[in-house]
NUGU-385821 format. One record per residue (C-alpha): x, y, z; residue number from 1. Coordinates in nm, 2 decimals, always signed. Example, Ala and Ser with C-alpha at 12.3 -4.5 7.8 and 13.67 -1.06 7.14 Angstrom:
2
<r u="+1.23" v="-0.45" w="+0.78" i="1"/>
<r u="+1.37" v="-0.11" w="+0.71" i="2"/>
//
This chain:
340
<r u="-0.73" v="+1.33" w="-2.68" i="1"/>
<r u="-0.49" v="+1.41" w="-2.97" i="2"/>
<r u="-0.12" v="+1.36" w="-2.93" i="3"/>
<r u="-0.06" v="+1.73" w="-2.96" i="4"/>
<r u="-0.25" v="+1.80" w="-2.65" i="5"/>
<r u="-0.07" v="+1.56" w="-2.43" i="6"/>
<r u="+0.17" v="+1.73" w="-2.19" i="7"/>
<r u="+0.50" v="+1.54" w="-2.16" i="8"/>
<r u="+0.65" v="+1.57" w="-1.82" i="9"/>
<r u="+1.02" v="+1.65" w="-1.85" i="10"/>
<r u="+1.27" v="+1.57" w="-1.57" i="11"/>
<r u="+1.30" v="+1.94" w="-1.48" i="12"/>
<r u="+0.92" v="+1.98" w="-1.48" i="13"/>
<r u="+0.85" v="+1.70" w="-1.23" i="14"/>
<r u="+0.70" v="+1.96" w="-0.99" i="15"/>
<r u="+0.40" v="+1.99" w="-1.23" i="16"/>
<r u="+0.27" v="+1.65" w="-1.12" i="17"/>
<r u="+0.36" v="+1.73" w="-0.77" i="18"/>
<r u="+0.14" v="+2.03" w="-0.78" i="19"/>
<r u="-0.14" v="+1.83" w="-0.92" i="20"/>
<r u="-0.09" v="+1.58" w="-0.65" i="21"/>
<r u="-0.06" v="+1.83" w="-0.37" i="22"/>
<r u="-0.34" v="+2.06" w="-0.49" i="23"/>
<r u="-0.98" v="-0.43" w="-0.04" i="24"/>
<r u="-1.00" v="-0.77" w="-0.08" i="25"/>
<r u="-1.24" v="-0.98" w="+0.02" i="26"/>
<r u="-1.05" v="-0.99" w="+0.30" i="27"/>
<r u="-0.86" v="-1.20" w="+0.26" i="28"/>
<r u="-0.91" v="-1.45" w="+0.02" i="29"/>
<r u="-0.80" v="-1.74" w="+0.23" i="30"/>
<r u="-0.72" v="-1.81" w="+0.59" i="31"/>
<r u="-0.38" v="-1.70" w="+0.70" i="32"/>
<r u="-0.16" v="-2.00" w="+0.74" i="33"/>
<r u="+0.04" v="-1.86" w="+1.03" i="34"/>
<r u="-0.18" v="-2.02" w="+1.29" i="35"/>
<r u="-0.01" v="-2.28" w="+1.50" i="36"/>
<r u="-0.16" v="-2.63" w="+1.49" i="37"/>
<r u="-0.37" v="-2.53" w="+1.18" i="38"/>
<r u="-0.51" v="-2.79" w="+0.96" i="39"/>
<r u="-0.43" v="-2.80" w="+0.59" i="40"/>
<r u="-0.63" v="-2.52" w="+0.44" i="41"/>
<r u="-0.88" v="-2.64" w="+0.18" i="42"/>
<r u="-0.87" v="-2.46" w="-0.15" i="43"/>
<r u="-1.19" v="-2.62" w="-0.29" i="44"/>
<r u="-1.35" v="-2.28" w="-0.34" i="45"/>
<r u="-1.06" v="-2.15" w="-0.54" i="46"/>
<r u="-1.07" v="-2.39" w="-0.83" i="47"/>
<r u="-1.21" v="-2.13" w="-1.06" i="48"/>
<r u="-0.91" v="-1.90" w="-1.00" i="49"/>
<r u="-0.74" v="-1.82" w="-1.33" i="50"/>
<r u="-0.37" v="-1.84" w="-1.39" i="51"/>
<r u="-0.17" v="-1.52" w="-1.33" i="52"/>
<r u="+0.18" v="-1.43" w="-1.43" i="53"/>
<r u="+0.45" v="-1.60" w="-1.22" i="54"/>
<r u="+0.61" v="-1.39" w="-0.94" i="55"/>
<r u="+0.98" v="-1.41" w="-0.87" i="56"/>
<r u="+1.01" v="-1.68" w="-0.60" i="57"/>
<r u="+1.19" v="-1.56" w="-0.28" i="58"/>
<r u="+1.49" v="-1.77" w="-0.21" i="59"/>
<r u="+1.49" v="-1.77" w="+0.17" i="60"/>
<r u="+1.25" v="-1.80" w="+0.46" i="61"/>
<r u="+1.21" v="-1.49" w="+0.68" i="62"/>
<r u="+1.26" v="-1.53" w="+1.05" i="63"/>
<r u="+0.98" v="-1.37" w="+1.24" i="64"/>
<r u="+1.07" v="-1.45" w="+1.60" i="65"/>
<r u="+1.21" v="-1.09" w="+1.62" i="66"/>
<r u="+0.89" v="-0.96" w="+1.47" i="67"/>
<r u="+0.67" v="-1.06" w="+1.76" i="68"/>
<r u="+0.60" v="-0.94" w="+2.11" i="69"/>
<r u="+0.38" v="-1.07" w="+2.39" i="70"/>
<r u="+0.24" v="-0.72" w="+2.47" i="71"/>
<r u="-0.14" v="-0.74" w="+2.50" i="72"/>
<r u="-0.17" v="-1.09" w="+2.36" i="73"/>
<r u="-0.17" v="-1.44" w="+2.48" i="74"/>
<r u="-0.17" v="-1.60" w="+2.14" i="75"/>
<r u="+0.13" v="-1.81" w="+2.05" i="76"/>
<r u="+0.33" v="-1.72" w="+1.74" i="77"/>
<r u="+0.52" v="-1.96" w="+1.51" i="78"/>
<r u="+0.90" v="-1.93" w="+1.53" i="79"/>
<r u="+0.94" v="-1.87" w="+1.16" i="80"/>
<r u="+0.73" v="-1.84" w="+0.84" i="81"/>
<r u="+0.81" v="-1.89" w="+0.48" i="82"/>
<r u="+0.77" v="-1.59" w="+0.25" i="83"/>
<r u="+0.59" v="-1.82" w="+0.02" i="84"/>
<r u="+0.29" v="-1.81" w="+0.26" i="85"/>
<r u="+0.22" v="-1.44" w="+0.16" i="86"/>
<r u="+0.07" v="-1.28" w="-0.15" i="87"/>
<r u="-0.05" v="-1.61" w="-0.29" i="88"/>
<r u="-0.28" v="-1.45" w="-0.54" i="89"/>
<r u="-0.29" v="-1.77" w="-0.76" i="90"/>
<r u="-0.48" v="-1.93" w="-0.46" i="91"/>
<r u="-0.70" v="-1.62" w="-0.39" i="92"/>
<r u="-1.08" v="-1.64" w="-0.40" i="93"/>
<r u="-1.27" v="-1.49" w="-0.69" i="94"/>
<r u="-1.35" v="-1.18" w="-0.48" i="95"/>
<r u="-0.99" v="-1.08" w="-0.48" i="96"/>
<r u="-0.96" v="-1.14" w="-0.85" i="97"/>
<r u="-1.27" v="-0.93" w="-0.91" i="98"/>
<r u="-1.14" v="-0.65" w="-0.70" i="99"/>
<r u="-0.83" v="-0.63" w="-0.92" i="100"/>
<r u="-1.03" v="-0.65" w="-1.24" i="101"/>
<r u="-1.23" v="-0.34" w="-1.13" i="102"/>
<r u="-0.92" v="-0.16" w="-1.01" i="103"/>
<r u="-0.72" v="-0.22" w="-1.32" i="104"/>
<r u="-1.00" v="-0.11" w="-1.55" i="105"/>
<r u="-1.08" v="+0.21" w="-1.36" i="106"/>
<r u="-0.74" v="+0.35" w="-1.26" i="107"/>
<r u="-0.71" v="+0.58" w="-1.57" i="108"/>
<r u="-0.52" v="+0.90" w="-1.62" i="109"/>
<r u="-0.86" v="+1.09" w="-1.62" i="110"/>
<r u="-0.97" v="+0.94" w="-1.29" i="111"/>
<r u="-0.63" v="+1.01" w="-1.12" i="112"/>
<r u="-0.63" v="+1.37" w="-1.23" i="113"/>
<r u="-0.98" v="+1.42" w="-1.10" i="114"/>
<r u="-0.90" v="+1.23" w="-0.77" i="115"/>
<r u="-0.62" v="+1.48" w="-0.70" i="116"/>
<r u="-0.84" v="+1.78" w="-0.77" i="117"/>
<r u="-1.10" v="+1.63" w="-0.53" i="118"/>
<r u="-0.82" v="+1.58" w="-0.27" i="119"/>
<r u="-0.72" v="+1.95" w="-0.28" i="120"/>
<r u="-1.07" v="+2.10" w="-0.30" i="121"/>
<r u="-1.27" v="+1.88" w="-0.05" i="122"/>
<r u="-1.27" v="+1.89" w="+0.33" i="123"/>
<r u="-1.35" v="+1.54" w="+0.46" i="124"/>
<r u="-1.30" v="+1.53" w="+0.83" i="125"/>
<r u="-1.09" v="+1.67" w="+1.12" i="126"/>
<r u="-0.99" v="+1.42" w="+1.38" i="127"/>
<r u="-0.69" v="+1.29" w="+1.58" i="128"/>
<r u="-0.47" v="+1.01" w="+1.43" i="129"/>
<r u="-0.60" v="+0.77" w="+1.70" i="130"/>
<r u="-0.96" v="+0.85" w="+1.63" i="131"/>
<r u="-0.89" v="+0.78" w="+1.26" i="132"/>
<r u="-0.73" v="+0.45" w="+1.35" i="133"/>
<r u="-1.03" v="+0.35" w="+1.55" i="134"/>
<r u="-1.26" v="+0.43" w="+1.26" i="135"/>
<r u="-1.04" v="+0.22" w="+1.04" i="136"/>
<r u="-1.11" v="-0.08" w="+1.26" i="137"/>
<r u="-1.44" v="-0.11" w="+1.06" i="138"/>
<r u="-1.26" v="-0.18" w="+0.74" i="139"/>
<r u="-1.15" v="-0.52" w="+0.61" i="140"/>
<r u="-0.93" v="-0.49" w="+0.30" i="141"/>
<r u="-1.08" v="-0.68" w="+0.01" i="142"/>
<r u="-0.75" v="-0.70" w="-0.18" i="143"/>
<r u="-0.54" v="-0.86" w="+0.09" i="144"/>
<r u="-0.52" v="-1.24" w="+0.08" i="145"/>
<r u="-0.30" v="-1.26" w="+0.39" i="146"/>
<r u="-0.51" v="-1.16" w="+0.68" i="147"/>
<r u="-0.87" v="-1.16" w="+0.80" i="148"/>
<r u="-0.81" v="-0.91" w="+1.08" i="149"/>
<r u="-0.92" v="-0.54" w="+1.08" i="150"/>
<r u="-0.69" v="-0.26" w="+0.96" i="151"/>
<r u="-0.62" v="-0.14" w="+1.31" i="152"/>
<r u="-0.51" v="-0.49" w="+1.41" i="153"/>
<r u="-0.27" v="-0.49" w="+1.11" i="154"/>
<r u="-0.14" v="-0.14" w="+1.21" i="155"/>
<r u="-0.06" v="-0.25" w="+1.56" i="156"/>
<r u="+0.10" v="-0.58" w="+1.44" i="157"/>
<r u="+0.33" v="-0.38" w="+1.20" i="158"/>
<r u="+0.42" v="-0.11" w="+1.46" i="159"/>
<r u="+0.49" v="-0.36" w="+1.73" i="160"/>
<r u="+0.71" v="-0.57" w="+1.51" i="161"/>
<r u="+0.91" v="-0.26" w="+1.42" i="162"/>
<r u="+0.92" v="-0.16" w="+1.79" i="163"/>
<r u="+1.03" v="-0.51" w="+1.90" i="164"/>
<r u="+1.33" v="-0.49" w="+1.66" i="165"/>
<r u="+1.44" v="-0.16" w="+1.82" i="166"/>
<r u="+1.39" v="+0.05" w="+1.51" i="167"/>
<r u="+1.36" v="+0.43" w="+1.53" i="168"/>
<r u="+1.05" v="+0.58" w="+1.68" i="169"/>
<r u="+0.96" v="+0.75" w="+1.34" i="170"/>
<r u="+0.96" v="+0.41" w="+1.18" i="171"/>
<r u="+0.74" v="+0.27" w="+1.45" i="172"/>
<r u="+0.49" v="+0.55" w="+1.37" i="173"/>
<r u="+0.51" v="+0.46" w="+1.00" i="174"/>
<r u="+0.41" v="+0.11" w="+1.10" i="175"/>
<r u="+0.11" v="+0.25" w="+1.28" i="176"/>
<r u="-0.01" v="+0.49" w="+1.02" i="177"/>
<r u="+0.11" v="+0.35" w="+0.69" i="178"/>
<r u="-0.24" v="+0.22" w="+0.60" i="179"/>
<r u="-0.43" v="+0.50" w="+0.76" i="180"/>
<r u="-0.51" v="+0.64" w="+0.42" i="181"/>
<r u="-0.76" v="+0.36" w="+0.39" i="182"/>
<r u="-1.00" v="+0.59" w="+0.59" i="183"/>
<r u="-1.06" v="+0.74" w="+0.25" i="184"/>
<r u="-1.30" v="+0.46" w="+0.19" i="185"/>
<r u="-1.54" v="+0.62" w="+0.44" i="186"/>
<r u="-1.54" v="+0.95" w="+0.27" i="187"/>
<r u="-1.58" v="+1.00" w="-0.11" i="188"/>
<r u="-1.43" v="+0.68" w="-0.25" i="189"/>
<r u="-1.61" v="+0.50" w="-0.53" i="190"/>
<r u="-1.54" v="+0.17" w="-0.37" i="191"/>
<r u="-1.24" v="-0.02" w="-0.24" i="192"/>
<r u="-1.08" v="-0.02" w="-0.59" i="193"/>
<r u="-0.97" v="+0.34" w="-0.55" i="194"/>
<r u="-0.85" v="+0.29" w="-0.19" i="195"/>
<r u="-0.66" v="-0.04" w="-0.15" i="196"/>
<r u="-0.46" v="-0.28" w="-0.35" i="197"/>
<r u="-0.12" v="-0.27" w="-0.52" i="198"/>
<r u="-0.02" v="+0.06" w="-0.69" i="199"/>
<r u="+0.15" v="+0.14" w="-1.02" i="200"/>
<r u="+0.24" v="+0.44" w="-1.24" i="201"/>
<r u="-0.03" v="+0.61" w="-1.44" i="202"/>
<r u="+0.06" v="+0.77" w="-1.78" i="203"/>
<r u="+0.29" v="+0.49" w="-1.90" i="204"/>
<r u="+0.28" v="+0.12" w="-1.99" i="205"/>
<r u="+0.12" v="-0.12" w="-1.74" i="206"/>
<r u="+0.41" v="-0.36" w="-1.70" i="207"/>
<r u="+0.37" v="-0.74" w="-1.68" i="208"/>
<r u="+0.49" v="-0.74" w="-1.31" i="209"/>
<r u="+0.17" v="-0.59" w="-1.19" i="210"/>
<r u="-0.06" v="-0.85" w="-1.03" i="211"/>
<r u="-0.34" v="-0.97" w="-1.26" i="212"/>
<r u="-0.19" v="-0.77" w="-1.54" i="213"/>
<r u="-0.43" v="-0.91" w="-1.80" i="214"/>
<r u="-0.72" v="-0.71" w="-1.65" i="215"/>
<r u="-0.57" v="-0.39" w="-1.79" i="216"/>
<r u="-0.72" v="-0.48" w="-2.13" i="217"/>
<r u="-1.03" v="-0.32" w="-2.00" i="218"/>
<r u="-0.85" v="+0.01" w="-1.92" i="219"/>
<r u="-0.87" v="+0.27" w="-2.21" i="220"/>
<r u="-0.52" v="+0.39" w="-2.12" i="221"/>
<r u="-0.38" v="+0.04" w="-2.21" i="222"/>
<r u="-0.44" v="+0.12" w="-2.58" i="223"/>
<r u="-0.36" v="+0.49" w="-2.57" i="224"/>
<r u="-0.08" v="+0.59" w="-2.81" i="225"/>
<r u="+0.12" v="+0.76" w="-2.54" i="226"/>
<r u="+0.00" v="+0.62" w="-2.21" i="227"/>
<r u="+0.07" v="+0.26" w="-2.33" i="228"/>
<r u="+0.43" v="+0.33" w="-2.43" i="229"/>
<r u="+0.71" v="+0.23" w="-2.20" i="230"/>
<r u="+0.80" v="+0.59" w="-2.09" i="231"/>
<r u="+0.46" v="+0.74" w="-2.16" i="232"/>
<r u="+0.45" v="+1.10" w="-2.06" i="233"/>
<r u="+0.78" v="+1.07" w="-1.86" i="234"/>
<r u="+1.15" v="+1.07" w="-1.95" i="235"/>
<r u="+1.40" v="+0.80" w="-1.86" i="236"/>
<r u="+1.55" v="+0.85" w="-1.51" i="237"/>
<r u="+1.30" v="+1.13" w="-1.44" i="238"/>
<r u="+1.26" v="+1.01" w="-1.08" i="239"/>
<r u="+0.95" v="+0.87" w="-0.91" i="240"/>
<r u="+0.87" v="+1.21" w="-0.76" i="241"/>
<r u="+0.78" v="+1.31" w="-1.12" i="242"/>
<r u="+0.56" v="+1.00" w="-1.17" i="243"/>
<r u="+0.19" v="+0.99" w="-1.09" i="244"/>
<r u="+0.12" v="+0.67" w="-0.89" i="245"/>
<r u="-0.23" v="+0.52" w="-0.90" i="246"/>
<r u="-0.46" v="+0.69" w="-0.65" i="247"/>
<r u="-0.53" v="+0.52" w="-0.33" i="248"/>
<r u="-0.45" v="+0.51" w="+0.04" i="249"/>
<r u="-0.07" v="+0.54" w="-0.01" i="250"/>
<r u="-0.09" v="+0.86" w="-0.21" i="251"/>
<r u="-0.37" v="+1.00" w="+0.02" i="252"/>
<r u="-0.17" v="+0.94" w="+0.34" i="253"/>
<r u="+0.15" v="+1.05" w="+0.19" i="254"/>
<r u="+0.02" v="+1.40" w="+0.12" i="255"/>
<r u="-0.15" v="+1.42" w="+0.46" i="256"/>
<r u="+0.18" v="+1.32" w="+0.64" i="257"/>
<r u="+0.39" v="+1.54" w="+0.42" i="258"/>
<r u="+0.19" v="+1.85" w="+0.50" i="259"/>
<r u="+0.09" v="+1.78" w="+0.86" i="260"/>
<r u="+0.37" v="+1.59" w="+1.02" i="261"/>
<r u="+0.75" v="+1.62" w="+1.07" i="262"/>
<r u="+0.83" v="+1.27" w="+0.94" i="263"/>
<r u="+1.15" v="+1.25" w="+0.74" i="264"/>
<r u="+1.18" v="+1.16" w="+0.37" i="265"/>
<r u="+1.25" v="+0.79" w="+0.45" i="266"/>
<r u="+0.92" v="+0.77" w="+0.64" i="267"/>
<r u="+0.73" v="+0.95" w="+0.36" i="268"/>
<r u="+0.87" v="+0.71" w="+0.10" i="269"/>
<r u="+0.76" v="+0.41" w="+0.31" i="270"/>
<r u="+0.41" v="+0.55" w="+0.33" i="271"/>
<r u="+0.39" v="+0.64" w="-0.04" i="272"/>
<r u="+0.54" v="+0.33" w="-0.20" i="273"/>
<r u="+0.47" v="+0.04" w="+0.04" i="274"/>
<r u="+0.20" v="-0.09" w="-0.20" i="275"/>
<r u="+0.41" v="-0.03" w="-0.51" i="276"/>
<r u="+0.50" v="-0.40" w="-0.53" i="277"/>
<r u="+0.58" v="-0.40" w="-0.90" i="278"/>
<r u="+0.87" v="-0.17" w="-0.81" i="279"/>
<r u="+1.00" v="-0.27" w="-0.46" i="280"/>
<r u="+0.94" v="-0.65" w="-0.50" i="281"/>
<r u="+0.95" v="-0.72" w="-0.87" i="282"/>
<r u="+1.21" v="-0.47" w="-0.98" i="283"/>
<r u="+0.99" v="-0.30" w="-1.25" i="284"/>
<r u="+1.01" v="+0.06" w="-1.36" i="285"/>
<r u="+1.39" v="+0.09" w="-1.30" i="286"/>
<r u="+1.41" v="+0.31" w="-1.61" i="287"/>
<r u="+1.21" v="+0.58" w="-1.43" i="288"/>
<r u="+1.43" v="+0.58" w="-1.12" i="289"/>
<r u="+1.69" v="+0.84" w="-1.03" i="290"/>
<r u="+1.97" v="+0.82" w="-0.77" i="291"/>
<r u="+1.74" v="+0.92" w="-0.48" i="292"/>
<r u="+1.49" v="+0.65" w="-0.58" i="293"/>
<r u="+1.76" v="+0.38" w="-0.55" i="294"/>
<r u="+1.83" v="+0.50" w="-0.19" i="295"/>
<r u="+1.46" v="+0.51" w="-0.10" i="296"/>
<r u="+1.41" v="+0.16" w="-0.25" i="297"/>
<r u="+1.62" v="+0.01" w="+0.02" i="298"/>
<r u="+1.42" v="+0.19" w="+0.29" i="299"/>
<r u="+1.09" v="+0.08" w="+0.15" i="300"/>
<r u="+1.21" v="-0.28" w="+0.12" i="301"/>
<r u="+1.32" v="-0.27" w="+0.48" i="302"/>
<r u="+0.98" v="-0.15" w="+0.59" i="303"/>
<r u="+0.80" v="-0.41" w="+0.37" i="304"/>
<r u="+0.92" v="-0.70" w="+0.57" i="305"/>
<r u="+0.74" v="-0.57" w="+0.87" i="306"/>
<r u="+0.43" v="-0.47" w="+0.68" i="307"/>
<r u="+0.39" v="-0.81" w="+0.51" i="308"/>
<r u="+0.55" v="-1.06" w="+0.74" i="309"/>
<r u="+0.40" v="-0.93" w="+1.07" i="310"/>
<r u="+0.06" v="-1.04" w="+0.95" i="311"/>
<r u="-0.08" v="-1.32" w="+1.17" i="312"/>
<r u="-0.38" v="-1.41" w="+1.39" i="313"/>
<r u="-0.22" v="-1.22" w="+1.68" i="314"/>
<r u="-0.42" v="-0.93" w="+1.82" i="315"/>
<r u="-0.30" v="-0.67" w="+2.06" i="316"/>
<r u="-0.48" v="-0.49" w="+2.34" i="317"/>
<r u="-0.55" v="-0.14" w="+2.21" i="318"/>
<r u="-0.61" v="+0.01" w="+2.56" i="319"/>
<r u="-0.28" v="-0.13" w="+2.68" i="320"/>
<r u="-0.08" v="+0.01" w="+2.39" i="321"/>
<r u="-0.27" v="+0.34" w="+2.35" i="322"/>
<r u="-0.05" v="+0.55" w="+2.59" i="323"/>
<r u="+0.27" v="+0.46" w="+2.41" i="324"/>
<r u="+0.13" v="+0.53" w="+2.07" i="325"/>
<r u="-0.05" v="+0.85" w="+2.17" i="326"/>
<r u="+0.29" v="+0.98" w="+2.28" i="327"/>
<r u="+0.45" v="+0.87" w="+1.95" i="328"/>
<r u="+0.17" v="+1.04" w="+1.75" i="329"/>
<r u="+0.22" v="+1.37" w="+1.93" i="330"/>
<r u="+0.59" v="+1.36" w="+1.86" i="331"/>
<r u="+0.55" v="+1.35" w="+1.49" i="332"/>
<r u="+0.20" v="+1.51" w="+1.44" i="333"/>
<r u="+0.24" v="+1.83" w="+1.64" i="334"/>
<r u="-0.12" v="+1.94" w="+1.58" i="335"/>
<r u="-0.37" v="+1.73" w="+1.78" i="336"/>
<r u="-0.62" v="+1.74" w="+1.50" i="337"/>
<r u="-0.54" v="+1.63" w="+1.15" i="338"/>
<r u="-0.73" v="+1.74" w="+0.84" i="339"/>
<r u="-0.84" v="+1.44" w="+0.64" i="340"/>
//
């Protein structure tokens, strides 16, 4: 593609990408270390794991006593857990590393444009939110090194943690459905690489803060004269609403929720950006942010502590929790059946 044909997205033209948009991990590369009385986990099978760029080390431990509840479970929970126990990609098995190699090589501008066309032009399924959650129970996320439980277990852990802390009902629902977009895997995905994993902007430089950054060397956009520049097709402070984020479950569920629910903008931001770790955890892409993004960043970070630190071996009784969450779903998704 010649430079003359590349459309630069100006700040006042952010709606153009919006219109385009509108129109997993071997699970879990190693055993979660939240289990009480657990033995020291052996890392013998991870000796071939290559070095990755260092992450900013969190300074404090996160108390999770307020993130647990006894509803539907007899499992004991630890009183606290160090944030260092999570996202330990340098200890992850080769399956996780290979997932990110494939994702980083294939998440191109061309693919992302086509994925959004497919989203607008294909009808996949029509079902209730609860039915979709049950279907999601068959998926184990290959990109997640922190849990070996199914996606519905993770959804209930997150929602119950938010509920236990007395957060608003809309945020409880976000906890329940934030990963529901992973149902895309059962439709027309090409594999887990275009459904799960961390997300990042398309059309500008792949920054060092993205996990396994070195794998972008296999992505043709990494050497593109415009897409590889810091701003790429964007302008400074254009706002994340003008930025195309790599296609996956976040983007997919964001558009479903935006068009078929009455969730507020904070909830939608949590759904859309919760996997955007280079931004909300590592502080990257600040030059693309506008004033609204700085406000939403705080909301996404608040949600992230429930999404990440609620992961444990604890499982909830779906039948016991179902009446509460069916009522919650009806409150924010007024139509019984949702178009997926």
